[in-house]
DSSP file (Angstrom, degrees, kcal/mol; ACC not computed):
  #  RESIDUE AA STRUCTURE BP1 BP2  ACC     N-H-->O    O-->H-N    N-H-->O    O-->H-N    TCO  KAPPA ALPHA  PHI   PSI    X-CA   Y-CA   Z-CA
    1    1 A M              0   0    0      0, 0.0     2,-0.2     0, 0.0     0, 0.0   0.000 360.0 360.0 360.0 137.0    0.0    0.0    0.0
    2    2 A E        -     0   0    0      1,-0.1     2,-0.2    40,-0.0     0, 0.0  -0.456 360.0-115.9 -71.8 138.1    1.3    3.4   -0.9
    3    3 A E        -     0   0    0     -2,-0.2    40,-2.6    39,-0.0    41,-0.3  -0.526  38.0-168.1 -75.1 140.7    2.2    5.8    1.9
    4    4 A T  E     -A   42   0A   0     38,-0.3     2,-0.4    -2,-0.2    -1,-0.0  -0.846  19.9-146.4-127.9 163.1    0.0    8.9    2.2
    5    5 A T  E     -A   41   0A   0     36,-2.7    36,-2.6    -2,-0.3     2,-0.4  -0.997  28.5-120.3-125.7 132.8   -0.1   12.2    4.0
    6    6 A E  E     -A   40   0A   0     -2,-0.4     2,-0.4    34,-0.2    32,-0.1  -0.591  26.9-166.9 -76.4 130.5   -3.4   13.8    4.9
    7    7 A V  E     -A   39   0A   0     32,-2.6    32,-3.0    -2,-0.4     2,-0.3  -0.969  16.2-133.5-116.0 131.8   -4.0   17.1    3.4
    8    8 A C  E     +AB  38  20A   0     12,-0.9    12,-2.8    -2,-0.4     2,-0.3  -0.677  34.7 167.1 -86.1 137.3   -6.8   19.3    4.8
    9    9 A A  E     -AB  37  19A   0     28,-2.7    28,-3.0    -2,-0.3     2,-0.4  -0.966  28.9-149.2-147.1 160.8   -9.0   20.9    2.2
   10   10 A V  E     - B   0  18A   0      8,-2.0     8,-2.8    -2,-0.3     2,-0.6  -0.999  16.2-142.9-131.0 130.1  -12.3   22.7    1.7
   11   11 A R  E     - B   0  17A   0     24,-0.5     6,-0.2    -2,-0.4     5,-0.1  -0.851  21.6-143.0 -93.8 120.7  -14.4   22.4   -1.4
   12   12 A N    >   -     0   0    0      4,-2.9     3,-2.4    -2,-0.6    -2,-0.0  -0.395  24.5-107.1 -79.1 158.2  -16.0   25.8   -2.2
   13   13 A P  T 3  S+     0   0    0      0, 0.0    -1,-0.1     0, 0.0    -2,-0.0   0.795 120.4  58.2 -56.1 -29.2  -19.5   26.1   -3.7
   14   14 A D  T 3  S-     0   0    0      2,-0.1     3,-0.1     1,-0.1    -2,-0.0   0.443 122.5-105.7 -82.5   2.4  -18.0   27.0   -7.1
   15   15 A G  S <  S+     0   0    0     -3,-2.4    -1,-0.1     1,-0.3     2,-0.0   0.264  78.4 130.2  95.1 -11.3  -16.1   23.8   -7.1
   16   16 A T        -     0   0    0     -5,-0.1    -4,-2.9     1,-0.0     2,-0.4  -0.324  51.5-131.2 -72.2 161.4  -12.6   25.2   -6.4
   17   17 A V  E     -B   11   0A   0     -6,-0.2     2,-0.5    -3,-0.1    -6,-0.2  -0.941  10.0-156.2-118.5 135.2  -10.5   23.7   -3.6
   18   18 A R  E     -B   10   0A   0     -8,-2.8    -8,-2.0    -2,-0.4     2,-0.3  -0.954  14.2-150.2-108.7 123.3   -8.8   25.5   -0.8
   19   19 A L  E     -B    9   0A   0     -2,-0.5     2,-0.4   -10,-0.2   -10,-0.2  -0.708   9.0-162.8 -91.5 144.2   -5.8   23.7    0.7
   20   20 A C  E     -B    8   0A   0    -12,-2.8   -12,-0.9    -2,-0.3     3,-0.1  -0.974  24.4-130.9-126.6 142.2   -4.9   24.2    4.3
   21   21 A V  S    S-     0   0    0     -2,-0.4     2,-0.3     1,-0.2   -13,-0.2   0.919  84.4 -27.3 -57.2 -46.6   -1.6   23.3    5.9
   22   22 A D  S  > S-     0   0    0    -15,-0.1     4,-2.2    -3,-0.1    -1,-0.2  -0.945  71.0 -87.6-159.0 176.6   -3.3   21.4    8.8
   23   23 A E  H  > S+     0   0    0     -2,-0.3     4,-2.5     1,-0.2     5,-0.2   0.885 122.3  53.7 -62.5 -40.7   -6.5   21.4   10.7
   24   24 A A  H  > S+     0   0    0      1,-0.2     4,-2.5     2,-0.2    -1,-0.2   0.918 109.6  48.1 -61.9 -43.4   -5.4   24.0   13.3
   25   25 A Y  H  > S+     0   0    0      2,-0.2     4,-1.8     1,-0.2    -1,-0.2   0.915 110.8  51.8 -62.5 -42.6   -4.5   26.4   10.5
   26   26 A A  H  <>S+     0   0    0     -4,-2.2     5,-2.5     1,-0.2    -2,-0.2   0.932 111.9  45.2 -59.9 -46.4   -7.8   25.9    8.8
   27   27 A L  H ><5S+     0   0    0     -4,-2.5     3,-1.4     1,-0.2    -1,-0.2   0.894 111.6  52.2 -66.6 -39.4   -9.7   26.5   12.0
   28   28 A D  H 3<5S+     0   0    0     -4,-2.5    -1,-0.2     1,-0.3    -2,-0.2   0.793 106.1  56.5 -64.1 -27.6   -7.6   29.6   12.8
   29   29 A S  T 3<5S-     0   0    0     -4,-1.8    -1,-0.3    -5,-0.2    -2,-0.2   0.438 124.7-103.6 -84.7   0.3   -8.4   30.9    9.2
   30   30 A G  T < 5 +     0   0    0     -3,-1.4     2,-0.2     1,-0.3    -3,-0.2   0.621  63.9 159.2  90.4  13.1  -12.1   30.7   10.0
   31   31 A V      < -     0   0    0     -5,-2.5    -1,-0.3    -6,-0.2     5,-0.1  -0.517  48.4-114.7 -71.0 134.0  -12.9   27.5    8.1
   32   32 A D    >>  -     0   0    0     -2,-0.2     3,-2.2     1,-0.2     4,-0.7  -0.574  20.1-140.1 -66.7 119.8  -16.1   25.8    9.3
   33   33 A P  G >4 S+     0   0    0      0, 0.0     3,-0.6     0, 0.0    -1,-0.2   0.785 100.5  63.3 -56.1 -27.4  -14.9   22.5   10.8
   34   34 A A  G 34 S+     0   0    0      1,-0.2    -2,-0.1     3,-0.0    -3,-0.0   0.741 104.8  46.6 -69.0 -21.5  -18.0   20.7    9.2
   35   35 A R  G <4 S+     0   0    0     -3,-2.2   -24,-0.5     2,-0.0     2,-0.3   0.550  86.6 109.0 -95.8  -9.7  -16.6   21.6    5.7
   36   36 A L    <<  -     0   0    0     -4,-0.7     2,-0.4    -3,-0.6   -26,-0.2  -0.522  49.0-169.3 -75.2 130.1  -13.0   20.5    6.4
   37   37 A I  E     -A    9   0A   0    -28,-3.0   -28,-2.7    -2,-0.3     2,-0.6  -0.965  15.0-145.6-122.3 134.9  -12.1   17.3    4.5
   38   38 A K  E     -A    8   0A   0     -2,-0.4   -30,-0.2   -30,-0.2   -32,-0.1  -0.897  19.5-166.7-100.9 121.2   -8.9   15.3    5.1
   39   39 A V  E     -A    7   0A   0    -32,-3.0   -32,-2.6    -2,-0.6     2,-0.8  -0.919  20.2-130.6-112.5 127.3   -7.7   13.8    1.9
   40   40 A P  E     -A    6   0A   0      0, 0.0   -34,-0.2     0, 0.0    -2,-0.0  -0.671  30.9-172.7 -77.0 113.1   -5.0   11.1    1.7
   41   41 A V  E     -A    5   0A   0    -36,-2.6   -36,-2.7    -2,-0.8     5,-0.1  -0.895  33.3-100.9-108.5 133.6   -2.4   12.2   -0.8
   42   42 A P  E >>  -A    4   0A   0      0, 0.0     4,-1.8     0, 0.0     3,-0.8  -0.260  29.5-128.0 -52.8 134.8    0.4   10.0   -1.9
   43   43 A R  H 3> S+     0   0    0    -40,-2.6     4,-2.8     1,-0.3     5,-0.2   0.816 106.6  61.6 -58.1 -32.8    3.5   11.0   -0.1
   44   44 A D  H 3> S+     0   0    0    -41,-0.3     4,-2.5     1,-0.2     5,-0.4   0.896 105.0  47.3 -61.7 -40.3    5.5   11.3   -3.4
   45   45 A I  H <> S+     0   0    0     -3,-0.8     4,-2.3     2,-0.2    -1,-0.2   0.913 113.4  47.9 -68.0 -41.8    3.1   14.0   -4.6
   46   46 A V  H  < S+     0   0    0     -4,-1.8    -2,-0.2     1,-0.2    -1,-0.2   0.912 118.5  40.6 -64.4 -41.7    3.3   15.9   -1.3
   47   47 A A  H  < S+     0   0    0     -4,-2.8    -2,-0.2    -5,-0.2    -1,-0.2   0.855 133.3  18.1 -76.3 -35.7    7.2   15.7   -1.3
   48   48 A N  H  < S+     0   0    0     -4,-2.5    -3,-0.2    -5,-0.2    -2,-0.2   0.562 104.0  89.6-117.2 -11.6    7.9   16.3   -4.9
   49   49 A G  S  < S-     0   0    0     -4,-2.3     2,-0.1    -5,-0.4    -4,-0.0  -0.378  72.5-111.7 -88.1 166.4    4.8   17.9   -6.4
   50   50 A S     >  -     0   0    0     -2,-0.1     4,-2.3     1,-0.1     5,-0.2  -0.419  33.6-104.6 -85.5 168.5    3.9   21.6   -6.7
   51   51 A V  H  > S+     0   0    0      1,-0.2     4,-2.7     2,-0.2     5,-0.2   0.884 124.5  55.0 -60.4 -37.4    1.0   23.1   -4.8
   52   52 A T  H  > S+     0   0    0      2,-0.2     4,-2.6     1,-0.2    -1,-0.2   0.917 107.2  48.8 -61.9 -43.9   -0.9   23.1   -8.1
   53   53 A Q  H  > S+     0   0    0      2,-0.2     4,-2.3     1,-0.2    -2,-0.2   0.899 111.9  48.8 -64.7 -40.2   -0.4   19.4   -8.5
   54   54 A I  H  X S+     0   0    0     -4,-2.3     4,-2.7     2,-0.2    -2,-0.2   0.936 111.9  49.6 -63.6 -45.4   -1.5   18.7   -4.9
   55   55 A G  H  X S+     0   0    0     -4,-2.7     4,-2.7     1,-0.2    -2,-0.2   0.897 110.9  49.2 -59.9 -42.2   -4.6   20.8   -5.5
   56   56 A E  H  X S+     0   0    0     -4,-2.6     4,-2.4     2,-0.2    -1,-0.2   0.897 111.1  49.9 -65.1 -40.2   -5.4   19.0   -8.7
   57   57 A Y  H  X S+     0   0    0     -4,-2.3     4,-2.6     2,-0.2    -2,-0.2   0.942 112.8  46.7 -61.8 -47.1   -5.0   15.6   -6.9
   58   58 A V  H  X S+     0   0    0     -4,-2.7     4,-2.8     2,-0.2     5,-0.2   0.920 112.4  49.8 -62.6 -44.7   -7.3   16.7   -4.1
   59   59 A A  H  X S+     0   0    0     -4,-2.7     4,-2.3     1,-0.2    -1,-0.2   0.914 112.6  47.0 -61.0 -43.6   -9.9   18.1   -6.5
   60   60 A T  H  X S+     0   0    0     -4,-2.4     4,-2.4     2,-0.2    -1,-0.2   0.909 112.3  50.5 -64.2 -42.4   -9.9   14.9   -8.5
   61   61 A Y  H  X S+     0   0    0     -4,-2.6     4,-2.1     2,-0.2    -2,-0.2   0.937 111.8  46.7 -60.2 -48.4  -10.1   12.8   -5.3
   62   62 A L  H  X S+     0   0    0     -4,-2.8     4,-2.3     1,-0.2    -1,-0.2   0.883 111.3  52.1 -64.4 -38.1  -13.1   14.9   -4.0
   63   63 A E  H  X S+     0   0    0     -4,-2.3     4,-2.2    -5,-0.2    -1,-0.2   0.917 109.8  48.8 -63.6 -42.9  -14.8   14.7   -7.4
   64   64 A S  H  X S+     0   0    0     -4,-2.4     4,-2.0     1,-0.2    -2,-0.2   0.876 110.9  50.6 -66.5 -35.6  -14.5   10.9   -7.5
   65   65 A Q  H  X S+     0   0    0     -4,-2.1     4,-1.9     2,-0.2    -1,-0.2   0.893 109.3  50.9 -66.8 -39.1  -15.8   10.7   -3.9
   66   66 A A  H  X S+     0   0    0     -4,-2.3     4,-1.6     1,-0.2    -2,-0.2   0.898 110.6  48.9 -65.1 -40.3  -18.8   12.8   -4.9
   67   67 A R  H  < S+     0   0    0     -4,-2.2    -1,-0.2     1,-0.2    -2,-0.2   0.891 110.6  50.7 -66.0 -38.6  -19.6   10.6   -7.9
   68   68 A S  H  < S+     0   0    0     -4,-2.0    -1,-0.2     1,-0.2    -2,-0.2   0.858 113.2  45.7 -66.5 -35.1  -19.3    7.4   -5.8
   69   69 A A  H  <        0   0    0     -4,-1.9    -1,-0.2     1,-0.2    -2,-0.2   0.768 360.0 360.0 -78.6 -26.0  -21.7    8.9   -3.2
   70   70 A G     <        0   0    0     -4,-1.6    -2,-0.2    -5,-0.2    -1,-0.2   0.421 360.0 360.0-107.8 360.0  -24.3   10.1   -5.8
């Protein structure tokens, strides 16, 4: 199994994704805890990818979860 790192994110109503360093930062920034989502991102992407690549991974992950639920 691939090692992952949890990345905190919020999906905005317009579909964009806001990444947060961690849960404490998100809460300090005024993020509603009910909207905060922890996404398991492959450690390789976190270590070697750009913020844009991490954001795209998180957005794709959240979209796939929404399709699975609906």
